[in-house]
C-alpha positions in Angstrom: -30.6 -61.2 13.6 -30.2 -58.2 15.9 -30.5 -55.9 12.9 -33.6 -57.6 11.7 -35.2 -57.4 15.2 -34.3 -53.7 15.3 -35.9 -53.1 11.9 -39.1 -54.8 13.0 -39.2 -52.7 16.2 -38.5 -49.5 14.2 -41.5 -50.2 12.0 -43.8 -50.6 15.0 -42.3 -47.5 16.7 -42.9 -45.4 13.5 -46.5 -46.6 13.3 -47.1 -45.8 16.9 -45.7 -42.3 16.5 -48.2 -41.7 13.7 -51.1 -42.8 16.0 -50.1 -42.3 19.6 -53.6 -42.6 21.0 -55.9 -45.0 19.0 -59.5 -44.3 19.8 -62.0 -46.9 21.1 -63.2 -47.9 17.6 -59.6 -48.6 16.4 -58.8 -50.7 19.5 -62.0 -52.7 19.4 -61.5 -53.3 15.7 -58.1 -54.9 16.4 -59.6 -57.1 19.1 -62.4 -58.2 16.9 -60.0 -59.0 14.0 -58.0 -61.2 16.4 -61.2 -63.0 17.5 -62.3 -63.5 13.9 -58.9 -64.9 12.8 -58.7 -67.2 15.9 -62.1 -68.7 15.2 -61.1 -69.3 11.6 -57.7 -70.9 12.5 -58.3 -72.7 15.8 -58.4 -76.2 14.4 -55.0 -75.8 12.7 -53.7 -74.3 16.0 -55.0 -77.2 18.1 -53.5 -79.7 15.6 -50.2 -77.8 15.6 -50.0 -77.9 19.4 -50.5 -81.6 19.5 -47.8 -82.0 16.9 -45.3 -80.0 19.0 -46.1 -82.0 22.1 -46.2 -85.4 20.4 -49.7 -85.8 21.8 -51.8 -83.1 23.4 -55.4 -83.4 24.4 -57.6 -81.6 21.9 -60.1 -80.8 24.7 -57.3 -79.4 26.9 -56.1 -77.2 24.0 -59.6 -75.8 23.5 -60.2 -75.4 27.2 -56.9 -73.8 28.1 -55.6 -72.1 25.0 -58.5 -71.2 22.7 -61.6 -70.5 24.7 -60.0 -68.2 27.3 -58.8 -65.9 24.6 -62.2 -65.7 22.9 -63.9 -65.0 26.2 -61.2 -62.5 27.3 -61.7 -60.5 24.0 -65.4 -60.3 24.8 -64.8 -59.3 28.4 -62.4 -56.6 27.5 -64.3 -55.2 24.5 -67.4 -54.7 26.7 -65.5 -52.7 29.2 -62.8 -50.9 27.3 -64.6 -47.7 26.6 -65.1 -47.2 30.3 -61.5 -48.0 31.1 -60.3 -45.4 28.6 -62.2 -42.6 30.2 -60.2 -40.0 32.2 -60.6 -40.5 35.9 -61.5 -37.4 38.0 -59.3 -37.0 41.1 -59.5 -34.7 44.1 -57.9 -31.3 44.3 -56.7 -30.1 47.7 -58.7 -27.1 48.9 -55.6 -24.9 49.0 -55.2 -25.2 45.2 -58.9 -24.6 44.2 -60.4 -23.7 41.8 -58.8 -26.4 39.6 -59.3 -29.8 38.2 -57.3 -33.0 38.5 -57.6 -36.1 36.4 -55.8 -39.2 35.2 -55.6 -40.2 31.6 -54.4 -43.6 30.5 -52.1 -43.5 27.4 -50.6 -46.3 25.4 -46.9 -46.8 26.3 -45.8 -47.6 22.7 -44.4 -51.0 21.7 -45.0 -54.0 24.0 -42.7 -57.0 23.8 -44.2 -60.4 24.7 -41.9 -63.4 25.2 -44.0 -66.5 24.9 -43.3 -69.9 26.6 -43.9 -73.3 25.1 -46.3 -74.8 27.6 -49.4 -72.8 26.5 -48.1 -71.3 23.3 -51.4 -69.8 22.2 -52.9 -68.5 25.4 -49.7 -67.0 26.7 -49.1 -65.3 23.4 -52.6 -63.9 22.9 -53.8 -63.1 26.4 -51.1 -60.4 26.9 -51.6 -59.4 23.3 -55.3 -58.6 24.1 -54.2 -56.4 27.0 -51.5 -54.6 24.9 -53.9 -53.9 22.1 -56.7 -52.8 24.4 -54.3 -50.3 25.9 -53.7 -48.9 22.4 -50.2 -50.3 21.9 -48.3 -52.0 19.1 -47.0 -55.5 19.9 -43.9 -57.5 19.2 -44.0 -61.3 20.0 -41.1 -63.6 20.4 -42.3 -67.2 20.1 -40.7 -70.3 21.7 -38.3 -72.4 19.7 -39.9 -75.5 21.2 -43.2 -75.1 19.4 -42.3 -74.7 15.7 -45.6 -76.1 14.3 -47.7 -73.9 16.6 -45.5 -70.9 15.7 -46.2 -71.3 12.0 -50.0 -71.7 12.6 -50.0 -68.7 14.9 -48.0 -66.5 12.4 -50.6 -67.3 9.8 -53.4 -66.4 12.2 -51.8 -63.1 13.3 -50.7 -62.1 9.8 -54.3 -62.5 8.6 -55.6 -60.3 11.5 -53.0 -57.6 11.6 -50.6 -55.5 9.4 -46.9 -55.4 10.1 -47.5 -51.9 11.5 -49.6 -53.4 14.3 -48.1 -56.7 15.3 -44.6 -58.2 14.6 -43.4 -61.7 15.3 -39.9 -63.1 15.9 -38.9 -66.7 16.2 -35.5 -68.4 16.9 -33.4 -69.9 19.6 -31.7 -68.6 22.7 -29.6 -66.0 20.9 -32.7 -64.4 19.4 -34.4 -64.4 22.9 -31.4 -62.7 24.3 -31.3 -60.0 21.6 -35.1 -59.5 21.9 -34.9 -58.8 25.6 -32.2 -56.2 25.0 -34.4 -54.2 22.5 -35.5 -50.7 23.6 -39.1 -51.8 24.1 -41.6 -49.6 26.0 -42.7 -52.6 28.1 -41.7 -56.3 28.1 -43.8 -59.2 29.4 -41.9 -62.4 29.9 -43.4 -65.7 30.9 -41.1 -68.5 31.9 -38.9 -69.9 34.7 -37.5 -67.9 37.6 -34.0 -68.7 36.5 -34.5 -67.2 33.0 -36.5 -64.4 34.5 -33.4 -63.2 36.4 -31.5 -63.0 33.1 -34.4 -61.0 31.6 -34.3 -58.6 34.5 -30.7 -57.9 33.9 -31.1 -57.6 30.1 -33.8 -55.0 30.3 -31.9 -52.9 32.8 -29.7 -51.3 30.2 -32.7 -49.6 28.5 -34.7 -49.2 31.8 -37.5 -51.1 30.1 -40.5 -51.7 32.4 -40.9 -55.4 32.8 -43.7 -57.8 33.8 -42.3 -61.2 34.9 -44.7 -64.1 35.0 -42.6 -66.8 36.5 -43.5 -70.0 38.4 -42.2 -71.7 41.5 -43.5 -74.4 43.7 -47.2 -73.7 44.2 -48.5 -75.7 47.3 -51.9 -77.3 47.8 -52.9 -77.5 51.4 -55.3 -80.2 52.4 -57.2 -79.6 55.7 -59.1 -81.9 58.0 -62.8 -82.4 57.6 -63.3 -81.9 53.9 -64.5 -84.8 51.8 -61.7 -86.2 49.6 -63.8 -85.9 46.5 -64.4 -82.2 47.0 -60.7 -81.6 47.7 -58.8 -84.0 45.6 -60.7 -84.0 42.3 -59.7 -80.4 41.7 -56.2 -81.2 42.7 -55.9 -84.1 40.3 -57.4 -82.0 37.5 -54.8 -79.2 38.2 -51.9 -81.6 38.3 -52.8 -83.6 35.2 -53.9 -80.8 32.9 -51.2 -80.5 30.2 -49.3 -83.2 32.1 -48.6 -80.8 34.9 -46.7 -78.4 32.5 -48.5 -75.4 34.0 -46.9 -72.6 35.9 -49.7 -72.6 38.4 -50.1 -76.4 38.7 -50.1 -77.7 42.3 -46.5 -78.5 42.8 -46.8 -80.5 46.1 -49.5 -81.4 48.5 -49.4 -80.7 52.3 -51.5 -83.5 53.9 -52.6 -84.2 57.5 -50.5 -87.1 58.7 -53.5 -89.2 59.6 -55.1 -88.8 56.2 -52.1 -89.9 54.1 -53.3 -93.5 53.5 -56.8 -92.5 52.4 -55.4 -89.7 50.2 -53.1 -92.1 48.4 -55.9 -94.6 47.9 -58.3 -92.0 46.6 -55.8 -90.5 44.2 -55.0 -94.0 42.8 -58.7 -94.8 42.4 -59.7 -91.4 40.9 -56.7 -91.3 38.5 -57.8 -94.6 37.1 -61.2 -93.2 36.5 -59.8 -90.1 34.8 -57.3 -92.1 32.7 -57.9 -95.9 32.4 -54.8 -96.1 30.2 -52.1 -93.6 29.3 -50.0 -94.6 26.3 -52.6 -94.2 23.5 -55.1 -92.1 25.5 -55.6 -88.8 23.7 -56.8 -87.2 26.9 -53.4 -87.7 28.6 -50.9 -85.1 27.3 -47.2 -85.9 26.6 -44.3 -84.0 28.0 -42.9 -81.5 25.5 -39.7 -83.4 24.7 -37.3 -86.2 25.8 -35.1 -83.7 27.7 -37.9 -82.6 29.9 -39.0 -86.2 30.6 -35.4 -87.2 31.5 -35.1 -84.3 34.0 -38.3 -85.5 35.8 -37.1 -89.1 35.8 -33.8 -88.0 37.3 -35.7 -86.2 40.1 -37.8 -89.2 40.8 -34.8 -91.6 40.8 -33.0 -89.3 43.3 -35.9 -89.4 45.6 -36.2 -93.2 45.4 -32.5 -93.5 46.0 -33.0 -91.6 49.3 -35.6 -94.1 50.4 -38.8 -92.2 49.5 -41.9 -94.3 49.1 -43.4 -93.7 45.6 -46.6 -94.7 43.9 -46.8 -94.7 40.1 -50.3 -94.2 38.9 -50.3 -96.3 35.7 -53.6 -98.2 35.7 -52.9 -100.4 32.7 -49.2 -100.9 33.7 -48.1 -99.7 30.3 -44.5 -99.3 29.1 -44.1 -95.6 28.5 -40.4 -95.7 27.8 -40.7 -95.1 24.0 -42.5 -91.9 24.1 -42.7 -88.7 26.2 -45.6 -89.6 28.4 -44.9 -90.0 32.1 -47.3 -91.5 34.6 -48.3 -89.4 37.5 -46.2 -90.5 40.5 -46.8 -89.7 44.2 -43.6 -89.2 46.2 -44.1 -89.4 50.0 -42.2 -87.1 52.2 -39.1 -86.3 50.2 -36.4 -84.5 52.0 -36.9 -80.7 51.9 -33.3 -80.3 50.5 -33.9 -82.8 47.7 -34.0 -81.3 44.1 -37.6 -82.3 43.9 -38.4 -79.9 46.7 -36.1 -77.2 45.5 -37.0 -77.0 41.8 -40.3 -76.3 40.1 -41.5 -79.7 38.9 -43.5 -78.8 35.8 -44.7 -82.3 35.2 -46.6 -85.3 36.6 -44.7 -85.7 39.9 -46.6 -85.0 43.1 -44.7 -84.8 46.4 -46.9 -85.3 49.4 -45.7 -83.8 52.6 -47.4 -84.7 55.9 -48.0 -82.4 58.8 -49.4 -82.8 62.3 -50.6 -79.3 63.1 -52.1 -76.8 60.7 -49.8 -74.1 61.9 -46.9 -76.3 60.9 -48.2 -76.4 57.4 -48.6 -72.6 57.3 -45.0 -72.2 58.5 -43.8 -74.7 55.9 -45.3 -72.5 53.1 -44.0 -69.2 54.6 -40.4 -70.5 54.9 -40.2 -71.0 51.2 -40.1 -68.6 48.2 -43.4 -67.0 47.5 -45.3 -69.1 45.0 -47.3 -68.1 41.9 -50.4 -69.9 43.3 -51.6 -71.4 46.5 -54.5 -73.8 47.0 -56.5 -74.3 50.2 -58.5 -77.5 50.2 -60.7 -77.3 53.3 -63.8 -75.9 55.0 -62.5 -74.5 58.2 -63.2 -70.7 58.2 -60.4 -69.9 60.7 -57.9 -71.9 58.7 -59.0 -70.3 55.5 -58.4 -66.9 57.0 -54.9 -67.9 58.1 -54.2 -69.0 54.5 -55.6 -65.8 53.0 -53.8 -63.3 55.3 -50.8 -65.1 56.7 -49.3 -66.4 53.5 -48.2 -64.4 50.4 -48.6 -65.8 46.9 -49.4 -64.6 43.4 -53.0 -65.9 43.6 -55.1 -68.1 45.8 -57.9 -70.6 45.0 -60.1 -72.2 47.6 -61.3 -75.8 47.0 -60.3 -75.4 43.3 -57.1 -75.3 41.3 -56.1 -73.4 38.2 -59.4 -71.7 37.7 -58.4 -68.4 39.4 -56.6 -67.5 36.2 -59.8 -68.0 34.2 -61.5 -65.1 36.0 -60.9 -62.2 33.7 -61.7 -59.7 36.4 -58.9 -61.0 38.7 -55.3 -59.9 38.3 -52.8 -62.6 37.4 -49.2 -62.2 38.5 -46.5 -63.3 40.9 -44.7 -62.0 43.9 -41.0 -62.3 44.8 -39.4 -65.2 43.0 -42.7 -66.0 41.2 -42.7 -62.7 39.3 -43.8 -59.1 39.3 -46.6 -57.2 37.8 -50.0 -58.3 36.6 -52.2 -58.6 33.6 -55.6 -60.0 32.6 -58.7 -57.8 32.4 -58.4 -54.2 33.7 -55.0 -54.9 35.3 -53.7 -55.8 31.9 -55.0 -52.5 30.5 -53.3 -50.6 33.3 -50.0 -52.5 33.1 -49.6 -51.5 29.4 -50.8 -47.9 29.9 -49.1 -44.8 31.3 -51.4 -43.3 34.0 -50.7 -39.6 33.4 -51.8 -37.2 36.1 -53.2 -33.9 34.7 -53.7 -30.8 36.8 -55.6 -27.9 35.2 -55.8 -24.4 36.7 -59.0 -22.4 36.4 -58.8 -18.7 35.4 -58.5 -17.5 39.0 -55.2 -18.7 40.4 -55.2 -19.0 44.2 -51.6 -20.3 44.1 -50.5 -16.7 43.5 -51.0 -16.1 47.2 -48.0 -18.3 48.0 -45.6 -16.8 45.3 -42.6 -14.8 46.4 -41.8 -12.3 47.8 -43.0 -14.0 51.0 -44.5 -11.8 53.7 -45.1 -12.3 57.4 -48.7 -13.3 56.7 -47.7 -16.4 54.8 -45.3 -17.4 57.6 -48.2 -17.0 60.1 -50.5 -19.0 57.8 -48.0 -21.9 57.4 -47.1 -22.0 61.1 -50.6 -21.5 62.6 -52.8 -23.3 60.1 -50.8 -26.1 58.7 -48.4 -26.9 61.6 -50.9 -26.7 64.4 
């Protein structure tokens, strides 16, 4: 398998060497071919994703996997010519007359390791950035989404030649070999634990890496805001894709005196969102039995420690024979419980009460830096505290998830939630080499500081620059 991966990479490297700087027309053509093929194959892709999940909402697949890519292609295509232009930079007066500029060059072959939770969006969004920057791309798809992989391979093979985009599939051994390839940049999306292994794997080749990880993204509910305004976005963010989203609200920080009304509102609103679960096509399944069992184990551990829990299962259905899991509220689990140490990635919502807003801020700051943070409130002073006194990959105010739908905002983590950015211009920059160019005019003023050094240059340095 390693030999085959190497052959695929070599083909891409050879093609890049023959065209190291694709012009705007070539890049736009590749983006438009991707758009055309995606529009042609999206129904098969949506069906394949539902097959892999057991049951995945068609509307969620369109909303979260298909439409973001189509709109991102349009956004990037309209701005790409401007991004590609050299940027003029300032020349210090001592070195005039001269010019300085930055040119953005493709780095070569970009590797993209795709997770299972959004197997289309998280394959194609970085691909858009890589192609816009003029690179070739090599994708490694998740072994947990075989049906989607086959549909995506068909889609991409129709859009691109093997000199432009290559695809690898396979299990853990293939992923390990893929990360060790001498790529020119590697983007990995997945868990923090696996991200550490990726970081070690790329070190041998000094491969630049962008890590889009996860973590425990908090939602912070403040006093004063109407529950509908605050909790509807929270519920949407927690139930989309059954909570299997790297930026899903992982837990809720709630004022102590609002706990009862928060529980009651979530119970009521969830019933309106999902009157039943088992055969409801709007309520997505977990990816497999293994993932469901892990979440049930976390829940049982919390219950064994005496935590109050509220299962939101409006029709009281038996969900044991499938991979659906009812959203469950877990009240004040111990901070050392596994539930509060691991990213949940599913429909469990710990609710942690606080008495003072500064206590909630401190709770967030004492924990690893999350990929996302959500402030649900309308107090300007508190909002400013959240913006400037916490550090997270991204922040949304009175909304969840939709910060990543803004193509002009960078997406990326910090600390344990990742490093680097993509989307929009940041994606173009991530997969480009910013090369500084200094160009001397015919008259070379720098000759005045060439050896042999006389007393006048000493006086100039001492009296002018050191004064």
